[in-house]
N, C-alpha and C positions, 0 to 999 in steps of 0.2 A: 646347857651342855648339849652338844649336837648328838643326834642318834646315829648309829652305824649305817654306812651306805648300803643300799639294797642292790646296786648295780652288779656286783659279782654274782649274786644269787640269780639274777635275771639272765645273765650271760650263761651260767651253768645250765639253767633250765632250757634255754634256747638250743645249746649244744646237745643236750640230752635228747630233745625232740628231733633235731636233725639227724643225730646218730641212729636213733630208733627208726626214723624214716628210711635212712640209707640202708640199714640192716634189713628192713622189710623189703626194699626194692631188690637188694642183692639176693635175698631168699627167693623172691618171686622169679627173678631172672634165672636162678639156679633150677627152680622147679620147672620153669618153661623150657630151659635148655635140656633138662633131663627128660622131660616129656617128649620133646622133639627127637632126641636121640633114640628113645625107646620106640617112638612112632615110626621113625625111619628104619630102624633095625628090624622091627617086626613086620614092616610092610613089604609086600612083594609087588613089583611092577605089574600092572595089568597087561595081559597079552595084547600084542599089536594086531588089530583087526585089518584084514585085507578088504578094504571097502570097494576096490575095483572088482574083486571076485563077487561081492554082494551085488554090485551093479549088474554084472553079467548074469548072475542067477535071477535077478529081478526081471531082466529083459526076456530071459528064457522061460520064465514062469507063465507068461501069457501068450507065448507062441507055441504052436503045435510042434511036437517032436517028430512028426511024420513028414517026410518029403525033404528034398534038397534045399539047403539054405541058398537063396538067390543073391546074397549080398555081393559076393565076388563077381558074379555075372553082371550085376548092375554097375560095378566099378569099371568093368570092361566096356560096357555101353557108353559110359561117360567119356572114356578115353577116345573111342571112335567118334563120338559127337564133337569132342574138342578138335579132332583132326579136320572134320568137315567145316567147323567154324573158322579154323585157321585158313582153309582153302578159300573161304568166302570173303576174306578181309579185303582183297583187291578188287572185288566186283563192285562197280559203281551203280547206284540207282540213278533215276532221272535227275537232271540238274535242279529241278524245282523242289526236290526232296531235301529239306533242311534238317531232317531228323538226325540228331546226334546222341541221344541218350539211350535208354534201354532197348536192346535188340528185340525186334518183332513188335514193339509197341504200336507204331503207326499202322502196320499191316493188320493188326487186330482191331484197331479203333476207327480207322478212317474208312471212307467209301471204298468198295472193292475195285482196285485198279492194279491188277497183277503186273502189268508192264512197268508200273512205277516202282515196284519193289523186286527188282531182279535178284538182289542179294538174298532176300528172304525166300523167294521161290526156289533159288538154287539150293539153299540148305534143305528145304522141305523135300525137294526131289532127290537130293543125295542121301538123305536119311532113308528113303525108300530103297534106292538103288544099292546102297552099301550095307544094308541089313540092320540098320539101327532099329527100325520099327519092329522087325521080326524078333530081334534079340530082346527088345524091351517088352514085347508081348510074352515071350517066354518067362521073363522075370515076373510079369504081372500074374502069370499062371502059377507061380510058386507060392505055396502057403507060408513059407518061412522067409522073412527078410530081416536078418538079425546081425547087427554090428557087434564086434567084439571090442570091448574097451581094454586097451593095454594098460598094465600097471606102471607105476613109477610116477613120482610127483604127487600133486594133489588132484583129487577128483574134480574139484571146482575149476581146475585149469584146462579141462577138456575143451577143445575149441575146434569143432568141425565146420567152421564158418566157410572156408574155401570150398569144401565138398558140398555144403548146402547151397552155396551160390551156383554151383554147377547143376545141382538138382533143379533149381529154379530156372536156369537158362534152358535146360532140356524141356522142362514143362512149358515154358513160353513158346518154344518151337512146336511142340506137339499141339498146344492150344491153337497156334496159328494154322497148323495143318488141319485142325477141325474146321476152321472157317473155309479154307480152300476146298476141303471135301464137300462142305455144304454148298458152296457156290457152284461146284461141278456136279452136284447131285450124286456123289459117291458116298452113300450113307453107310456102307460097310467100313470105309476108311474113317468116317466120322465117329462111328462107335468105337473103332480101334483106338483112335486118338484120345477119345474121352476116357476109356478104361485105362490106357497107359498113363495119362496124366494123374488119374486117381491112384494108380499103383505107385507113382513117384511120391504122392502125398502120403500113402500108407507106409512106404519105405522110410520116410523121414519121421512121420508122426508116431510110429510104433517103437521108436528108440527111447532112450532113457532121459535125455536132457531136455530141459524146458525149451531151449532155442530150437532143438530139432522138432519138437511138437509144434511150436509157433510157425516154423517154415512149412510144416505139413498143413496147418490151417491156411497159410497164404496160398499154397499151390491148389488146395481145394477151392478157395475163393476164386482164384483165377479160372479154374476149370468150369465151375458153376456159372461164373459171369459170362464166359463164352457161350455156354449152352443156352443161357437166358437170351442172349442176343440172337442166336440162331432160331430159337423157338418163336421169337417175335418177327423174324424175317420170312419164315416159310413153314408150311405144314409138314410134319413128319408122319409117315404111315404107322400103323399099329405095330408091325414087326420091329421097326426101328426103335420105337418108343420102348417096347418090351425088352429089346436088347440093351438099351441104355439103362433101364431099371435093373436088369440082371447084372450089368457091370457094377452098378452102385452096390448091389448086394454082395458081390465078391470082394470089392476093394475097400468098403467103408467099415470093415470090422476092426476098428482101432481098439487098443486097450482103454479102459476107463481113465478119467483124469487122475484118479487117486494113485495110479502107477507112477505118473510123473511127479506127484507130490512125494511119494516114497523115495523116488530117485533123488529128489532134492534133499530129503531128510538124510539120505546116505551121504550126499556131498557135504552137508553141514557137519555131520558127525565126524567125517574124515578130516575136515578142517579143524574141528575141536581137538581131535587126536594129535594132529600135527602142530597145533599152535599153543597147546597147554602142556605143562609139566605133569608128571605122574608122581603123587606122593605115596603110592602103594596102598592107599586106602580109599580109592574111588574118587579122589579129587586132585587138586593141583592148581597152579596159577598160570596165567598167560606167560608164555615165553616171548620176551620182547624181540629176540632175533627173528624167530619164525613169523611172529605176528606182523612185524614191520615188512618182512618179505611179501606177505600176503596182501597187505594194505598199501604198500608203497610209502608208508609213513616213516617218520624219523625214529630210529631205534631208541634214542635217549628218551624222547617224549613218550613213546609207547611203553618204555620201561617204567616211567613215572606213573602213567595212567593205569598200568596193570595192577598197581598197588590197590587201587580203589575199585577195580572191576570184580565181578562175580567169579568165583572159582569154577573149576572144571565140572564138579558135580551139579552145582546150581545151574550152570549154563546148559549142561546136558538135559537136566530135568525141564528147564524152560523150553528147550528145543523140542522135546517130545510133546510137551503140553500144546505148543503152537501147531505142530504138524498133525497131532491127533485131531485138533479142531479143524484144520484144513481138510483132512480126509472126511470128517463128518459133513462139512459144508459141501464138498464135491459131490456128495450123494443126494443133495437136495436139488429141487428145481430152482430156476432163476428167481422166481417170486419168493420162494421160501428162504432163499439164501441171501437176498439183496441186503437186508438190514444187518443181518449177523455178520456178513463178510465185511461190510463197511466198519462195523465195530471192531472186528479183528484187525483190519488195516490200521484203524486208529490206535488200538492197543499196541501194535508193533511200532508205530510211529512214536508213541509216547513211552516206550521202554526207557527206564532210567539209564543214567550214564553207566551204572554197573553192568548193563547189558549192551554196551557199545559194540562189542564183538558181534553179537547177533544182529544188531540193526544194520550192520554192513552186509550181512549175508542173506537175510530172509527175503523172500519174494513179496510182491504185492498181490495177495491172493484174489481179491475181488476182480482186479483187472484181467488177469490171464484166465481165470475161470469164465469170465464173460466171453472171451474168444471162443471157448468151447461151445457155449450156448449159441453164439452167432453162427458158428459153422453148422451146428445141428439144425438151426432155423433154416439156413440155406439148403441143407440137404433135404429137409422135409418139403420145403417150398418147391424145389425142383422136381421132387416126386409128384407133387400135386400138378405142376405144369405139364409133366409127361402124361399124367392121367387125363388132364384136360384135352391134350392132343388126341389121345385115344378116343375120348368122347366125340371130338370133332370128326375123326376118321370114320366113326360109326354113324353119326347123325348129320354131318355137314353143317354143324353149328356148335357154338359153345353153350354150356348149360346156363340157365338163368341164375342158378345158385349151386354152391358146391355140394349141397345135399343130393343133387341128381347123380352124383358119381357113385353114391353108396346105395346098394351093395354090388351092383352089376359090374362096375369097373374098379372100384376101390372097396376092399372089404370093410374098412372102417375109416372114419375121418381122422386125418392127421392133425395134431394140435401144435400150436405155436409154442415153442419152449420158453419164450420170453413172457408169455401171458398165461400159460396153462389153459388157454382157450383156443377157439378156432381162428384160422387165418381169415382176413377180410377179402372179399371177392366182389367185384362188380363187372357185369358184362356191359360193354360199351358198343353202341351201334352208331355209325356215322359221325364219330367224334373227330375233330381236327387233328388229334394226336396220332391217329392211325392205329392206336392200340385196340385190339379186339376185346380186351378186358384189363382190369387192374387186379393184381394179387398183392396184398401188402400185410405187413405186421403193424400192430398198434405201437410197437416199439417198447422201449424200456419203461416208459411211464404208464403203459397199458391203456392209454386213452385214444379212442378212434377220432383223430382230428379231421377225418374226411366226411364225417356224418353230415348229410344234407348239402354237400358241395358237388359241383359238376366239374369234371376235368375238361378243359377246352383245348389245351395244346400240350405238347411234350414238356415245354419249359415249366408250365404250371404244375404238371405232375412232379417234376423234379424238385421244385421249390416246396410243394406241399409235403412230399415224402422225403424230408431232409434226413440227414444222418447225424443229428445232434446226439451227444453221448447220453443225455438224460431224458430225451423226449423226442417226439416227432415220429410220424409213421414212416415205415421203411418200404419203399417200392421194391418188389421182389421179381417182377417180370420186366426187367430193364431193357429197353431197346438200345441199340448200339450208340445212338447219339447221347443218351443219358449216361451210359457206361463210360463213354469218352470223357464227358464233362466231370463225372465223379472221380475217375482215375487221375485226371489232371490236378 
């Protein structure tokens, strides 16, 4: 006799399990939905922060409150300079001048032949006649050079590129006028051109955005490069050297690098505010519409990826963590910072996909902080070169070592910010290079590659003191022929 079938019993058990599972899922969904309703009803949207106002407050925090703001006066100088450049367009230089790229480049780099550069000489003369130099000196004398950042849109969208290009054009013209003043032995005009170039660098480098600071570095490098060439071509008397040093004291009072880092933090927080929703409890998710507008990506794809990305609170916390570390690193010397900055670069590069938003916005800290160290190195080396000229003016020779400068001419020795040690100096006599001495940095690797070697010609000096990113000595008293080769 056959036993009763067990199939109906198995089916009933399976349905019972499925029903219980379904009921549990429904209950969980109800709980989650209720939680979301309570969460959203009780939550209040966070106040909208005016990050443009924070940016303007940041710029104002490190500029003196006394004195007139020279920013609008500087804009008027740029307009007048633009008019002079427009008048010079139809002036033709000599037929053998094949120069077609950056204005004033050949005039600064090539042997002095004023008749060959009629256009450049015209602009330099017109700047003097039409009051550009006088107006620019008035700007240089103003302690406050403060831009106002207008609200509307994203902070990250601030783009002063056109204006910064005009800054550089004016700086190139004033740098060229330094050379003309040197060739005609008009050292008052040389000092004025030098200070006004540094004032343009201060005007750019003292603002909030990273690109403005980088242009300030570029203008400073241009100015110091021209001064280096002039010092290798002729001797300057002590009053002229003292006047150049005083100009540096007045114009090189930039804010510390951490100010630019804080401005970049403000920009990133502003982007977070605009690209994330607000759940009323300090968090939220990426808004695909605004995020795609910021990145130029596909809205649908950005919407899908936003599901897997970190929320607003986690992204904000990670932002502060990275920028706090950047501020700490900015206060260290190059040698102290080098390894840690590289590690931070790597950690930013290796952020998980959850922080894709931040990877698109965060800077590369090690690289642009290096620009600050390089500019500081050039500044200190030019101070040394001017004190070497003062020594020559007093003794009709250069010292056998830098130690002879201290304390009669230089109160204390200036250190190389790349090595935290002294600059390297060698007096040369009768060398084919024509250099009276070499002043150089051991570079980023800190190794003196010149030990035990003799410089026999200019080309050897250039090769020896290369500009590799990770090593090689850096020649700091560049003659014009080396400067020309390097800039090409």
